N, C-alpha and C positions, 0 to 999 in steps of 0.2 A: 940522356939515356932512357929516362922514363917515356919520353915522346917516341923514341925509336921502338921501344918494347910495345907501346900501345899501337904503333903503326904496323908492326909485325903481326900482332894479335888480330888487328882489324883485317889485314890482308888474308890471314889464314882463315878467318871466319867467313870472308867472302868466298874464298876458294872452296871451303867445306860446304857452304850453302849451295853453291853452283853444282858441285859434285852430287850432293844429295838430291837436287831437283832432277838431274839427268838419271840418277840411279832409280828414282821413282818411276820415270818413264820407261827405263829398261825393264824393270820388274813388271810394269803394266803390259808392255809389249810381249813379254815372255809368257803371259797368261793367255794370249790370243791363240787362234787356231794354228798358226805357225809361230813358234816361239822366237825369242831373242835372248839367248842365254848369256850369262855373264862370264867373264874370263878373269884370270889372276892379274893380268896387267891392265885391265880396264879399257882395252882398245875399243870396246863397244860403246863406251861413253864418248870417246873421241869422235866416233862416227855420228852419234846423235847430235853432238855439238856442231857438226858440219851441216846438219839438215834442220835443226830446230834452234831457235833462240830460247832464252830462258822462259820468256812468257809463252812461247808456242809449246814448249815442253810441258808447261803446267796445263795449258788448255787441252793438249792431246790426251790427257788422262780421262777426259769425259767422253772419248770416242772408243769404239771397239771394232772388231773385224766385220760386223754386220752393218749394212747401210741403214742410216737413220736420218729422219728429218731434223732440221735445226731445232725445232720446238722440243723434240725429245731430248736432244743433247743439252739444250738450255735449261731444262728442268733440273738436271743434275748440277750444272755449273752455277745456276742461280743460288743454290743453297750455300755456295761458298763466296757469294758476293759479286759474281759476274753480272754485268749488264748485257743486254742483247748486243749492243754496239761493240762492246769490248770483245765479246766472244766471236762475233762475226769477223772482226778485224783479224783475229788470230787464225781463224779457219781459212780466210782468204789468203793470208800470208803463207800458210802451210801448203795450201793447194798450189800456189804459184811456184813453190820450190819442189813440188812432187813428193812432199813428205806424207800427204794423206791422199786418199782416193775419193774423188767427188763425181757423182753421177748427175749430170745436168740435162734436162729435157726442156725444150722450149715451151711445152704445154704443161709442165709440172714443176713443183719446187725442187731444189737440189737435195740430194741425199749424200751424207758424209760417212766415211769409214776409214779405219786405219789400213794402211798398206802393210803387208809383211816387209821385212827388210829386203829379202829376195824371195820371190820375184815381186817387185813393187818399188820401194823407195829408191833403191840403187839404180834401177833401170830408168828412172825418171830424172836422173842427174846429168843428162846429156849436155846441158848448157852450163853446168856447174862443175863438171868433172875436172879434177886436177891429178897430177901424178901421186900426190900424197893421199888423196881420197881413194884412188884406185888401189894403191899398195896397202893401205889400211884395210880396205875391204877384202883383198886377197888374204891378208894375214888373219883377219877374223874368220874368213871361210875355213881356212886350214886349221885354225886353233879350235873353233867351236861350232860355227854355224853349219858346216858340212854334216856334222853328226846330228844336229837338229833336223836338217833337211832329210837325211836318210832314215831318221827314226820313225817317220810317218808310215802308216800302212800303205798308202799310195803317195806318189810324189806330186808336186804341183805341176810338173810338166810330164809329157809322155812323148813317144816317138811314133810318127806315122810314115808310111812309105812314100818315096818320091813317085810322082805320077807314072813315069815310064815303066816302073817295075811291077805295076799292078794291072797292066793293060789286058792281060789274059785271065785274070782272076774274076770269078763270078760272085754275086751276092755280097758285095762289099758295102759295109755300113757307111752312111753319109759322113759320119765323124772320122772315118779313116781315109777319106778322099780329100786331098787338098783343094781340088777344083770345086767340089761341092761346098766346102767350108767357105771359100771365097764367094761363091754364088749366094749363099745364105746371108752373108754379111751385107749384101746389096750395095748401097752407096756409102756405107760407113767403113771404108777401107783406107788405112793410112800407112805411110812408110816412114821409117826413122832410121837413123844411124844405129849400128850395133854398139851397145855400150861396152861390150867385152873387147871388141876390136879397137874402139877409141881408147880404151884404157891401155891396151898393149902399145898403141901408137904413142901414147903419152910418156911411156918409159923406154921408147926406142926399140921396141920389139914388134914390128908390124906383122900382120897376118901373113902366113905363108901359103894360104889357100886361095885367097882372092884379094884383089886390089880395091874392090868396092867396099864401101862402108854402109851405104843406104840399103840395107837388106832385110831389116826386121819389119814385119807387117803387124799392124794393130787393127783389131776389129772392134766395132761397137764402142764401149766406153773408153777403151784404150785409144781408138782412133780419135774420139772426141777430145781426149786430154792432149794427145799429140798436137792436134790442130789448134786447139784453144790457146795453148801456151807456146806455140811455135817450136815444139820439139820435133815435129815432123810435118808431113803434108798429106793431103788427100790424093789418092790415085784411083783410077778406074779399075774395073775387074780385068779388062784387057791388059792394062799395065801390070797388074798383080800377076797374071798368068805369065807374061813375058819375064818378069823378075824371077818367078819361081823356076822357069825353064833355065835361066842362066845359073841360078843357085844349084840346080840339079846337075848341070853340066860341069860345074866347078867342084862338085863333090861335097856339098853342104847338107847336113842332116836336118830334116824337118822336125822341130820340137814345139808343138803348140801347148797352150795351157791345157791342163787335164780335164777338159769339159767337152760335151757334145757341141756346145756353142762357144768356142774358145774366144778369149779376148785378144789373143795374139798368136802368131807362129814365128818362132825364131828359126833362122837358118844357121846352123852351128858347125863349127870346125873344132878339131881336137887341139889346135895350137892356141886358141883364144877362149873357148867356152868353158867357164868354170864348172858347169853341170856335167859336161862330157868328161872333163878332167876328173871329177869325183867318181863318175861311173866307171872309168877306166881303172880306178884303184881297186874295184871290187872283183872278187873271183867269179861272180855270176851277175853281170850287169843286166842280163835279160829278165831277171826276177824283180828288178826295181823299176823298169821303164814303162810298165803297163802297155806293152805292145801286143798286137793281135797277129803278127806275122813273123816268120823266120825264113831264112834262106836254106835251100837244100842244094846239094851238089851232085852232079853226075861226073865223077872223076874221069871216066873214059872219054867224055866229050870235051874236056879241057884242052885248049890249044897252047897253053903256057904263055899267054900275053902278059900276065901279071897285073892287069888292071884291077882285078878284084882285091888283090893284096894291098894295093895302093889306096883304094877307095875305102876299105873297111875301117870304121872309126874306133873299133874296139878289139882289133887283132883277133877276130874270131876265126879266121881262115888260116889253115896250115898248109904248107907245101913241102915238096921234096927238093926244093931248090929251084925248080922251074914250074912244075905243074901243081895246081891246087889238088889236095888229096882229101881234105876233110873240113867240115865246119863245126865249130864248138857251139852247140845250141845254147849253152849257158852264157856265152859271151855275145851271141848274135842279138842285136837289138831291133831287128826287123826294119831297118831304114831303107833297104832296097837298093842302095848305091851299087853294091856288087852285081846284082841282077841287071840293073840298068846299064852297066858298063860292059857286061859279058856278051861279046859279039858271037860267040860260038853256041850260046844257049846252054852252057854247062851248069849255070846257076839260075835258079828261079825262086821266086818268093811263093810261099804257101801259107795258108791260114793255120793258126794254132788250133788245137782241139778245144781247149778251154778259151772262151771268149771273154774279154774284159770290156765292160760297158761303162764308159766314164760318166761321172755326174753330169747332169744336164747343163748347169750354168755356174756362174761365179758363186752364188749363194749356196747352191747344193754342194759344191766342192769344199768350200771352207766350213760349212756346217758338218760335213763328213769328217774333215780333218779335226775339227774341235771335238766331235763326239768320240773319235778314236784316239785322242791325244793321250799319250802315255805318261805315267809318272816316271821318276828317276830310275827306279828299278826296272820298269818296263822298257825304257829306252835302252838301258845297258844290255838287257837280254836280247832285244830286237837287233841292236847293232852287232852284238856278238854273233848272232846267227847270220847277219848280213855279211860280215867280214870274214867269218870262219867257214861260211857256206855249209852250215849244218842244218 
């Protein structure tokens, strides 16, 4: 009996120590520019266990959201007894699993940073995705992370118009033109499967918008990570343009990272994309997407084809049963899909009066998010305004 009791106590101690280590990592991640809040049922710890071993969870405590050299990170870890080799092994292991973000340049030493859970860790799980991981992520999104995502002054992603919808608009900023974004990325352009669509596939609910999966484009560091770890492949600018044309025809929304020099552009649909799903729950999605365009309608020119109603991802267009009669500017996210599909010219895209200029790059975006990170009371107030539309 005594041996049994000792065995139970030992097992409980192991479980408690394991939980404590992952809780430390959760709390550390929650202090970053994009937080990782806790839940009552602890599902966030299950997600961390999927992506970090115990040793990796301990080593990740020495990183933060800003890119740093190994030497800087080692200065902190060395105080707790880490050797250079031991720390390097853990960093390499985490990088291979997509748990951290590493910037590697052939002519410079690597820089390391923590990924946010979304957009970051989860999107890098393409080779490790299981139905359980996908369902746990969805559960966590709905329980807690969606509120963390929406509590920021600006979101990590924004919406830009599809190319066809802006052909007649003058003075368009480079960062609002998908072709210019591709051109600027030069030869660091990669393509990967959409993690959201792969997740839906894994639970037997395939995408209703497209049969393709290889639709998400990564630029710069995201391209490098895709190729280095075989999560995706390099494509030419011409291939990227062809891909984007197909995405536009199928009615996918262009959502790049919220930067003038974005790391990626997702092509999203309402049946798979978690971010669009969240935005659709809001009374005024337009106020959260940081878009510079909105659609306007000439009801008299509408021929009643109904394409705009089918294409609109946020149900911003109302009709009288056949003809479009109005567009709700609070729900229009400026994706341009309605204007691109309108053959009668009844809908066109126009620039908003107030212009949003996104942060320049990765560092600027996450520094901004960190600077404007809200405390608990601030988050509650901000979310109340967001959901109640006051």
